[in-house]
N, CA, C, O and the ligand as a Tripos MOL2 file, in Angstrom:
@<TRIPOS>MOLECULE
protein
  229   227    58     0     0
PROTEIN
NO_CHARGES

@<TRIPOS>ATOM
      1 N          68.2420 -128.1470  226.9260 N.3       1 MET1
      2 CA         69.2720 -128.9190  226.7780 C.3       1 MET1
      3 C          69.3890 -129.4250  225.4120 C.2       1 MET1
      4 O          68.3330 -129.8730  224.9660 O.2       1 MET1
      5 N          70.3340 -129.4680  224.6820 N.am      2 LYS2
      6 CA         70.4430 -130.0430  223.2810 C.3       2 LYS2
      7 C          70.8100 -131.5340  223.5090 C.2       2 LYS2
      8 O          69.9430 -132.3930  223.3500 O.2       2 LYS2
      9 N          72.1000 -131.8680  223.8850 N.am      3 THR3
     10 CA         72.3870 -133.2540  224.0130 C.3       3 THR3
     11 C          73.1490 -133.3740  225.3170 C.2       3 THR3
     12 O          73.5140 -132.3960  225.9690 O.2       3 THR3
     13 N          73.3580 -134.5970  225.6460 N.am      4 LEU4
     14 CA         74.0830 -134.8720  226.8490 C.3       4 LEU4
     15 C          75.6910 -134.5590  226.6450 C.2       4 LEU4
     16 O          76.4850 -134.2410  227.5300 O.2       4 LEU4
     17 N          75.9510 -134.7330  225.2480 N.am      5 CYS5
     18 CA         77.3280 -134.4190  224.8780 C.3       5 CYS5
     19 C          77.6350 -132.9600  225.1200 C.2       5 CYS5
     20 O          78.8080 -132.6260  225.2900 O.2       5 CYS5
     21 N          76.6550 -132.0640  225.1480 N.am      6 ASP6
     22 CA         77.0180 -130.5870  225.3630 C.3       6 ASP6
     23 C          77.1870 -130.3160  226.7650 C.2       6 ASP6
     24 O          77.8830 -129.3690  227.1310 O.2       6 ASP6
     25 N          76.6310 -131.0410  227.5380 N.am      7 LEU7
     26 CA         76.5510 -130.6020  229.1980 C.3       7 LEU7
     27 C          77.9220 -130.3380  229.7100 C.2       7 LEU7
     28 O          78.9220 -131.0250  229.5020 O.2       7 LEU7
     29 N          77.8320 -129.2910  230.3790 N.am      8 LYS8
     30 CA         79.1400 -128.8770  231.2410 C.3       8 LYS8
     31 C          79.0600 -129.7180  232.6260 C.2       8 LYS8
     32 O          78.0150 -130.0800  233.1660 O.2       8 LYS8
     33 N          80.3910 -129.9550  233.0930 N.am      9 LYS9
     34 CA         80.3250 -130.5940  234.3930 C.3       9 LYS9
     35 C          79.5650 -129.9650  235.4630 C.2       9 LYS9
     36 O          78.9060 -130.6520  236.2430 O.2       9 LYS9
     37 N          79.6320 -128.4230  235.5630 N.am     10 ASP10
     38 CA         78.8560 -127.8950  236.4590 C.3      10 ASP10
     39 C          77.2230 -128.1050  236.3960 C.2      10 ASP10
     40 O          76.5150 -128.1280  237.4030 O.2      10 ASP10
     41 N          76.7880 -128.2390  235.1720 N.am     11 TYR11
     42 CA         75.3760 -128.4610  234.9450 C.3      11 TYR11
     43 C          75.0560 -129.8230  235.4530 C.2      11 TYR11
     44 O          74.0310 -129.9870  236.1150 O.2      11 TYR11
     45 N          75.8790 -130.8360  235.1830 N.am     12 ILE12
     46 CA         75.6000 -132.1860  235.5730 C.3      12 ILE12
     47 C          75.5390 -132.3020  237.0650 C.2      12 ILE12
     48 O          74.6360 -132.9710  237.5670 O.2      12 ILE12
     49 N          76.4720 -131.6730  237.8480 N.am     13 GLU13
     50 CA         76.3850 -131.5740  239.2250 C.3      13 GLU13
     51 C          75.0930 -130.8980  239.8020 C.2      13 GLU13
     52 O          74.4960 -131.4120  240.7480 O.2      13 GLU13
     53 N          74.6840 -129.7590  239.2240 N.am     14 GLU14
     54 CA         73.4100 -129.1820  239.5940 C.3      14 GLU14
     55 C          72.2010 -129.9400  239.3170 C.2      14 GLU14
     56 O          71.2100 -129.8690  240.0430 O.2      14 GLU14
     57 N          72.2690 -130.6670  238.2730 N.am     15 HIS15
     58 CA         71.0150 -131.3270  237.7570 C.3      15 HIS15
     59 C          71.0550 -132.8870  237.8190 C.2      15 HIS15
     60 O          70.4590 -133.6210  237.0300 O.2      15 HIS15
     61 N          71.8260 -133.2930  238.8490 N.am     16 ILE16
     62 CA         72.0530 -134.7800  238.6740 C.3      16 ILE16
     63 C          70.8500 -135.6280  238.5330 C.2      16 ILE16
     64 O          70.7630 -136.4210  237.5950 O.2      16 ILE16
     65 N          69.9110 -135.4970  239.4270 N.am     17 SER17
     66 CA         68.7710 -136.5070  239.4000 C.3      17 SER17
     67 C          68.0970 -136.4500  238.0220 C.2      17 SER17
     68 O          67.7320 -137.4700  237.4380 O.2      17 SER17
     69 N          67.9300 -135.0660  237.4730 N.am     18 GLU18
     70 CA         67.3500 -134.9090  236.0240 C.3      18 GLU18
     71 C          68.0920 -135.6490  235.0370 C.2      18 GLU18
     72 O          67.5000 -136.3250  234.1960 O.2      18 GLU18
     73 N          69.4720 -135.5600  235.0850 N.am     19 VAL19
     74 CA         70.1940 -136.1130  234.0560 C.3      19 VAL19
     75 C          70.3450 -137.6590  234.0920 C.2      19 VAL19
     76 O          70.4200 -138.3520  233.0780 O.2      19 VAL19
     77 N          70.3840 -138.1600  235.4570 N.am     20 ILE20
     78 CA         70.3510 -139.5040  235.5660 C.3      20 ILE20
     79 C          69.1890 -140.3740  234.9340 C.2      20 ILE20
     80 O          69.2870 -141.5160  234.4850 O.2      20 ILE20
     81 N          67.9340 -139.4740  235.0110 N.am     21 LYS21
     82 CA         66.8420 -140.1610  234.2970 C.3      21 LYS21
     83 C          66.9480 -140.4280  232.8450 C.2      21 LYS21
     84 O          66.2200 -141.2440  232.2800 O.2      21 LYS21
     85 N          67.8390 -139.7480  232.2590 N.am     22 LEU22
     86 CA         68.1080 -139.7800  230.7400 C.3      22 LEU22
     87 C          69.1580 -140.8550  230.4650 C.2      22 LEU22
     88 O          69.4200 -141.1720  229.3050 O.2      22 LEU22
     89 N          69.7120 -141.3710  231.4200 N.am     23 VAL23
     90 CA         70.9140 -142.4040  231.2280 C.3      23 VAL23
     91 C          70.6840 -143.7560  232.0050 C.2      23 VAL23
     92 O          71.5430 -144.6340  231.9270 O.2      23 VAL23
     93 N          69.5050 -143.9470  232.7760 N.am     24 ASP24
     94 CA         69.3930 -145.0150  233.6730 C.3      24 ASP24
     95 C          69.1720 -146.3380  232.8490 C.2      24 ASP24
     96 O          69.4570 -147.4090  233.3850 O.2      24 ASP24
     97 N          68.6900 -146.3050  231.6030 N.am     25 LYS25
     98 CA         68.3910 -147.4440  230.8120 C.3      25 LYS25
     99 C          69.1050 -147.1830  229.4540 C.2      25 LYS25
    100 O          68.4160 -147.0640  228.4400 O.2      25 LYS25
    101 N          70.2110 -147.1070  229.4070 N.am     26 PRO26
    102 CA         70.7950 -146.6580  228.0500 C.3      26 PRO26
    103 C          70.7290 -147.6330  226.9710 C.2      26 PRO26
    104 O          71.0930 -148.7980  227.1340 O.2      26 PRO26
    105 N          70.2370 -147.1490  225.7870 N.am     27 LYS27
    106 CA         70.2480 -147.9330  224.5260 C.3      27 LYS27
    107 C          71.1130 -147.5130  223.5260 C.2      27 LYS27
    108 O          71.5530 -148.2280  222.6260 O.2      27 LYS27
    109 N          71.3590 -146.2660  223.7150 N.am     28 TYR28
    110 CA         72.3010 -145.6270  222.6320 C.3      28 TYR28
    111 C          73.5940 -145.1280  223.1570 C.2      28 TYR28
    112 O          73.6590 -144.7620  224.3310 O.2      28 TYR28
    113 N          74.5310 -145.0890  222.4490 N.am     29 VAL29
    114 CA         75.8870 -144.4390  222.9730 C.3      29 VAL29
    115 C          76.2540 -143.5500  221.8570 C.2      29 VAL29
    116 O          75.9080 -143.8150  220.7060 O.2      29 VAL29
    117 N          76.9990 -142.4220  222.1830 N.am     30 CYS30
    118 CA         77.5600 -141.7070  221.2830 C.3      30 CYS30
    119 C          78.9340 -142.0530  220.7790 C.2      30 CYS30
    120 O          79.9070 -142.1290  221.5300 O.2      30 CYS30
    121 N          78.9810 -142.2550  219.5190 N.am     31 ARG31
    122 CA         80.1870 -142.9130  218.9000 C.3      31 ARG31
    123 C          81.3180 -141.8170  218.8150 C.2      31 ARG31
    124 O          82.4220 -142.0880  218.3420 O.2      31 ARG31
    125 N          81.0310 -140.7170  219.2370 N.am     32 LYS32
    126 CA         82.0100 -139.4710  219.3220 C.3      32 LYS32
    127 C          82.5010 -139.1910  220.7200 C.2      32 LYS32
    128 O          83.6810 -138.9060  220.9270 O.2      32 LYS32
    129 N          81.6600 -139.2660  221.6200 N.am     33 CYS33
    130 CA         81.8220 -138.7670  222.9450 C.3      33 CYS33
    131 C          81.9080 -139.8560  223.9720 C.2      33 CYS33
    132 O          82.5640 -139.8040  225.0130 O.2      33 CYS33
    133 N          81.1180 -140.9090  223.5250 N.am     34 LEU34
    134 CA         81.0450 -142.1830  224.4650 C.3      34 LEU34
    135 C          80.0220 -141.9740  225.6390 C.2      34 LEU34
    136 O          79.9870 -142.7630  226.5830 O.2      34 LEU34
    137 N          79.2060 -140.9070  225.5530 N.am     35 ARG35
    138 CA         78.0830 -140.7950  226.4050 C.3      35 ARG35
    139 C          77.0100 -141.7000  226.0610 C.2      35 ARG35
    140 O          76.7480 -141.9300  224.8810 O.2      35 ARG35
    141 N          76.3100 -142.2780  227.1080 N.am     36 SER36
    142 CA         75.2100 -143.2590  226.6820 C.3      36 SER36
    143 C          73.8510 -142.4700  227.1380 C.2      36 SER36
    144 O          73.8250 -141.5610  227.9670 O.2      36 SER36
    145 N          72.7660 -142.9790  226.4550 N.am     37 ALA37
    146 CA         71.5640 -142.2130  226.6820 C.3      37 ALA37
    147 C          70.3880 -143.3140  226.4410 C.2      37 ALA37
    148 O          70.5350 -144.2960  225.7130 O.2      37 ALA37
    149 N          69.2040 -143.0070  227.1580 N.am     38 ASN38
    150 CA         68.1080 -143.6920  226.9360 C.3      38 ASN38
    151 C          67.3650 -143.5830  225.4720 C.2      38 ASN38
    152 O          66.7010 -144.4270  224.8700 O.2      38 ASN38
    153 N          67.6890 -142.3520  225.1530 N.am     39 GLU39
    154 CA         66.8670 -141.8360  223.8350 C.3      39 GLU39
    155 C          68.0350 -141.3890  222.9200 C.2      39 GLU39
    156 O          69.0720 -140.8630  223.3250 O.2      39 GLU39
    157 N          67.7040 -141.6880  221.5390 N.am     40 LYS40
    158 CA         68.5760 -141.4760  220.4100 C.3      40 LYS40
    159 C          68.9430 -139.9280  220.3300 C.2      40 LYS40
    160 O          70.0930 -139.5590  220.0890 O.2      40 LYS40
    161 N          67.8840 -139.0460  220.5490 N.am     41 ASP41
    162 CA         68.1840 -137.7160  220.4420 C.3      41 ASP41
    163 C          69.0910 -136.9520  221.5540 C.2      41 ASP41
    164 O          69.3040 -135.7430  221.4790 O.2      41 ASP41
    165 N          69.5260 -137.6500  222.4380 N.am     42 LYS42
    166 CA         70.2760 -136.9960  223.6330 C.3      42 LYS42
    167 C          71.6810 -137.1760  223.5300 C.2      42 LYS42
    168 O          72.3710 -136.8820  224.5060 O.2      42 LYS42
    169 N          72.2470 -137.6450  222.4250 N.am     43 VAL43
    170 CA         73.7020 -137.7790  222.0770 C.3      43 VAL43
    171 C          73.8820 -137.2810  220.6800 C.2      43 VAL43
    172 O          72.9390 -137.3680  219.8930 O.2      43 VAL43
    173 N          75.1070 -136.7270  220.2890 N.am     44 CYS44
    174 CA         75.2690 -136.0130  219.1510 C.3      44 CYS44
    175 C          75.4480 -136.9640  217.9160 C.2      44 CYS44
    176 O          75.0710 -136.6690  216.7820 O.2      44 CYS44
    177 N          76.0740 -138.1550  218.2680 N.am     45 LYS45
    178 CA         76.3480 -139.2180  217.2270 C.3      45 LYS45
    179 C          75.9480 -140.4860  217.6920 C.2      45 LYS45
    180 O          76.7870 -141.3060  218.0640 O.2      45 LYS45
    181 N          74.4640 -140.7710  217.7040 N.am     46 PRO46
    182 CA         74.0490 -141.9760  218.3140 C.3      46 PRO46
    183 C          74.1640 -143.1940  217.5120 C.2      46 PRO46
    184 O          73.9850 -143.2030  216.2950 O.2      46 PRO46
    185 N          74.4610 -144.2090  218.2010 N.am     47 ILE47
    186 CA         74.5990 -145.5600  217.6730 C.3      47 ILE47
    187 C          73.7760 -146.4750  218.7830 C.2      47 ILE47
    188 O          73.9060 -146.2650  219.9890 O.2      47 ILE47
    189 N          73.0280 -147.3750  218.3220 N.am     48 LEU48
    190 CA         72.3650 -148.3520  219.1360 C.3      48 LEU48
    191 C          73.4800 -149.3050  219.7180 C.2      48 LEU48
    192 O          74.2240 -149.9550  218.9830 O.2      48 LEU48
    193 N          73.5410 -149.3380  221.1810 N.am     49 ILE49
    194 CA         74.5630 -150.1500  221.8010 C.3      49 ILE49
    195 C          74.3900 -151.6080  221.1890 C.2      49 ILE49
    196 O          75.4100 -152.2200  220.8720 O.2      49 ILE49
    197 N          73.3360 -152.0960  221.0380 N.am     50 SER50
    198 CA         73.2130 -153.4320  220.5580 C.3      50 SER50
    199 C          73.8840 -153.5530  219.1900 C.2      50 SER50
    200 O          74.5950 -154.5200  218.9160 O.2      50 SER50
    201 N          73.6290 -152.4890  218.2810 N.am     51 ASP51
    202 CA         74.4260 -152.5550  217.0570 C.3      51 ASP51
    203 C          75.7840 -152.3170  217.2430 C.2      51 ASP51
    204 O          76.5140 -152.9920  216.5180 O.2      51 ASP51
    205 N          76.3280 -151.5480  218.0110 N.am     52 ALA52
    206 CA         77.6690 -151.3820  218.1240 C.3      52 ALA52
    207 C          78.4790 -152.5070  218.6010 C.2      52 ALA52
    208 O          79.6850 -152.5790  218.3640 O.2      52 ALA52
    209 N          77.7340 -153.5140  219.3690 N.am     53 LEU53
    210 CA         78.3100 -154.6450  219.9020 C.3      53 LEU53
    211 C          78.4460 -155.7580  218.8810 C.2      53 LEU53
    212 O          79.2320 -156.7020  218.9480 O.2      53 LEU53
    213 N          77.3930 -155.4590  217.7430 N.am     54 MET54
    214 CA         77.4510 -156.4520  216.6990 C.3      54 MET54
    215 C          78.5310 -156.1330  215.5080 C.2      54 MET54
    216 O          78.7780 -156.8600  214.5460 O.2      54 MET54
    217 N          79.1080 -154.8620  215.8160 N.am     55 GLY55
    218 CA         80.1440 -154.3150  214.9610 C.3      55 GLY55
    219 C          79.5000 -153.3770  213.8190 C.2      55 GLY55
    220 O          80.2300 -152.9380  212.9300 O.2      55 GLY55
    221 N          78.2120 -153.0940  213.8510 N.am     56 LYS56
    222 CA         77.5620 -152.2700  212.9890 C.3      56 LYS56
    223 C          77.9910 -150.7620  213.3040 C.2      56 LYS56
    224 O          78.4000 -150.3870  214.4030 O.2      56 LYS56
    225 N          77.8430 -149.9860  212.2160 N.am     57 LYS57
    226 CA         78.2370 -148.5040  212.4070 C.3      57 LYS57
    227 C          77.0660 -147.6610  212.0950 C.2      57 LYS57
    228 O          77.1480 -146.4350  212.1800 O.2      57 LYS57
    229 ZN         78.4930 -136.9950  221.3750 Zn       58 ZN58
@<TRIPOS>BOND
     1     1     2 1
     2     2     3 1
     3     3     4 2
     4     3     5 am
     5     5     6 1
     6     6     7 1
     7     7     8 2
     8     7     9 am
     9     9    10 1
    10    10    11 1
    11    11    12 2
    12    11    13 am
    13    13    14 1
    14    14    15 1
    15    15    16 2
    16    15    17 am
    17    17    18 1
    18    18    19 1
    19    19    20 2
    20    19    21 am
    21    21    22 1
    22    22    23 1
    23    23    24 2
    24    23    25 am
    25    25    26 1
    26    26    27 1
    27    27    28 2
    28    27    29 am
    29    29    30 1
    30    30    31 1
    31    31    32 2
    32    31    33 am
    33    33    34 1
    34    34    35 1
    35    35    36 2
    36    35    37 am
    37    37    38 1
    38    38    39 1
    39    39    40 2
    40    39    41 am
    41    41    42 1
    42    42    43 1
    43    43    44 2
    44    43    45 am
    45    45    46 1
    46    46    47 1
    47    47    48 2
    48    47    49 am
    49    49    50 1
    50    50    51 1
    51    51    52 2
    52    51    53 am
    53    53    54 1
    54    54    55 1
    55    55    56 2
    56    55    57 am
    57    57    58 1
    58    58    59 1
    59    59    60 2
    60    59    61 am
    61    61    62 1
    62    62    63 1
    63    63    64 2
    64    63    65 am
    65    65    66 1
    66    66    67 1
    67    67    68 2
    68    67    69 am
    69    69    70 1
    70    70    71 1
    71    71    72 2
    72    71    73 am
    73    73    74 1
    74    74    75 1
    75    75    76 2
    76    75    77 am
    77    77    78 1
    78    78    79 1
    79    79    80 2
    80    79    81 am
    81    81    82 1
    82    82    83 1
    83    83    84 2
    84    83    85 am
    85    85    86 1
    86    86    87 1
    87    87    88 2
    88    87    89 am
    89    89    90 1
    90    90    91 1
    91    91    92 2
    92    91    93 am
    93    93    94 1
    94    94    95 1
    95    95    96 2
    96    95    97 am
    97    97    98 1
    98    98    99 1
    99    99   100 2
   100    99   101 am
   101   101   102 1
   102   102   103 1
   103   103   104 2
   104   103   105 am
   105   105   106 1
   106   106   107 1
   107   107   108 2
   108   107   109 am
   109   109   110 1
   110   110   111 1
   111   111   112 2
   112   111   113 am
   113   113   114 1
   114   114   115 1
   115   115   116 2
   116   115   117 am
   117   117   118 1
   118   118   119 1
   119   119   120 2
   120   119   121 am
   121   121   122 1
   122   122   123 1
   123   123   124 2
   124   123   125 am
   125   125   126 1
   126   126   127 1
   127   127   128 2
   128   127   129 am
   129   129   130 1
   130   130   131 1
   131   131   132 2
   132   131   133 am
   133   133   134 1
   134   134   135 1
   135   135   136 2
   136   135   137 am
   137   137   138 1
   138   138   139 1
   139   139   140 2
   140   139   141 am
   141   141   142 1
   142   142   143 1
   143   143   144 2
   144   143   145 am
   145   145   146 1
   146   146   147 1
   147   147   148 2
   148   147   149 am
   149   149   150 1
   150   150   151 1
   151   151   152 2
   152   151   153 am
   153   153   154 1
   154   154   155 1
   155   155   156 2
   156   155   157 am
   157   157   158 1
   158   158   159 1
   159   159   160 2
   160   159   161 am
   161   161   162 1
   162   162   163 1
   163   163   164 2
   164   163   165 am
   165   165   166 1
   166   166   167 1
   167   167   168 2
   168   167   169 am
   169   169   170 1
   170   170   171 1
   171   171   172 2
   172   171   173 am
   173   173   174 1
   174   174   175 1
   175   175   176 2
   176   175   177 am
   177   177   178 1
   178   178   179 1
   179   179   180 2
   180   179   181 am
   181   181   182 1
   182   182   183 1
   183   183   184 2
   184   183   185 am
   185   185   186 1
   186   186   187 1
   187   187   188 2
   188   187   189 am
   189   189   190 1
   190   190   191 1
   191   191   192 2
   192   191   193 am
   193   193   194 1
   194   194   195 1
   195   195   196 2
   196   195   197 am
   197   197   198 1
   198   198   199 1
   199   199   200 2
   200   199   201 am
   201   201   202 1
   202   202   203 1
   203   203   204 2
   204   203   205 am
   205   205   206 1
   206   206   207 1
   207   207   208 2
   208   207   209 am
   209   209   210 1
   210   210   211 1
   211   211   212 2
   212   211   213 am
   213   213   214 1
   214   214   215 1
   215   215   216 2
   216   215   217 am
   217   217   218 1
   218   218   219 1
   219   219   220 2
   220   219   221 am
   221   221   222 1
   222   222   223 1
   223   223   224 2
   224   223   225 am
   225   225   226 1
   226   226   227 1
   227   227   228 2
@<TRIPOS>SUBSTRUCTURE
     1 MET1         2 RESIDUE 1 A MET
     2 LYS2         6 RESIDUE 1 A LYS
     3 THR3        10 RESIDUE 1 A THR
     4 LEU4        14 RESIDUE 1 A LEU
     5 CYS5        18 RESIDUE 1 A CYS
     6 ASP6        22 RESIDUE 1 A ASP
     7 LEU7        26 RESIDUE 1 A LEU
     8 LYS8        30 RESIDUE 1 A LYS
     9 LYS9        34 RESIDUE 1 A LYS
    10 ASP10       38 RESIDUE 1 A ASP
    11 TYR11       42 RESIDUE 1 A TYR
    12 ILE12       46 RESIDUE 1 A ILE
    13 GLU13       50 RESIDUE 1 A GLU
    14 GLU14       54 RESIDUE 1 A GLU
    15 HIS15       58 RESIDUE 1 A HIS
    16 ILE16       62 RESIDUE 1 A ILE
    17 SER17       66 RESIDUE 1 A SER
    18 GLU18       70 RESIDUE 1 A GLU
    19 VAL19       74 RESIDUE 1 A VAL
    20 ILE20       78 RESIDUE 1 A ILE
    21 LYS21       82 RESIDUE 1 A LYS
    22 LEU22       86 RESIDUE 1 A LEU
    23 VAL23       90 RESIDUE 1 A VAL
    24 ASP24       94 RESIDUE 1 A ASP
    25 LYS25       98 RESIDUE 1 A LYS
    26 PRO26      102 RESIDUE 1 A PRO
    27 LYS27      106 RESIDUE 1 A LYS
    28 TYR28      110 RESIDUE 1 A TYR
    29 VAL29      114 RESIDUE 1 A VAL
    30 CYS30      118 RESIDUE 1 A CYS
    31 ARG31      122 RESIDUE 1 A ARG
    32 LYS32      126 RESIDUE 1 A LYS
    33 CYS33      130 RESIDUE 1 A CYS
    34 LEU34      134 RESIDUE 1 A LEU
    35 ARG35      138 RESIDUE 1 A ARG
    36 SER36      142 RESIDUE 1 A SER
    37 ALA37      146 RESIDUE 1 A ALA
    38 ASN38      150 RESIDUE 1 A ASN
    39 GLU39      154 RESIDUE 1 A GLU
    40 LYS40      158 RESIDUE 1 A LYS
    41 ASP41      162 RESIDUE 1 A ASP
    42 LYS42      166 RESIDUE 1 A LYS
    43 VAL43      170 RESIDUE 1 A VAL
    44 CYS44      174 RESIDUE 1 A CYS
    45 LYS45      178 RESIDUE 1 A LYS
    46 PRO46      182 RESIDUE 1 A PRO
    47 ILE47      186 RESIDUE 1 A ILE
    48 LEU48      190 RESIDUE 1 A LEU
    49 ILE49      194 RESIDUE 1 A ILE
    50 SER50      198 RESIDUE 1 A SER
    51 ASP51      202 RESIDUE 1 A ASP
    52 ALA52      206 RESIDUE 1 A ALA
    53 LEU53      210 RESIDUE 1 A LEU
    54 MET54      214 RESIDUE 1 A MET
    55 GLY55      218 RESIDUE 1 A GLY
    56 LYS56      222 RESIDUE 1 A LYS
    57 LYS57      226 RESIDUE 1 A LYS
    58 ZN58       229 GROUP 0 **** ****
């Protein structure tokens, strides 16, 4: 798996327990796709959610 952004819907359905572990405590959000992730390298354009809420880019 590269990033959550690349996942297809079929893959998500088949691996739901595995992928939920990557998003159960999200700190990052993808500013392009809006997927959220626990780890920075799981989305293609990561930004810290706390930074995003502060208006940082
Ligand atoms: Zn993305």
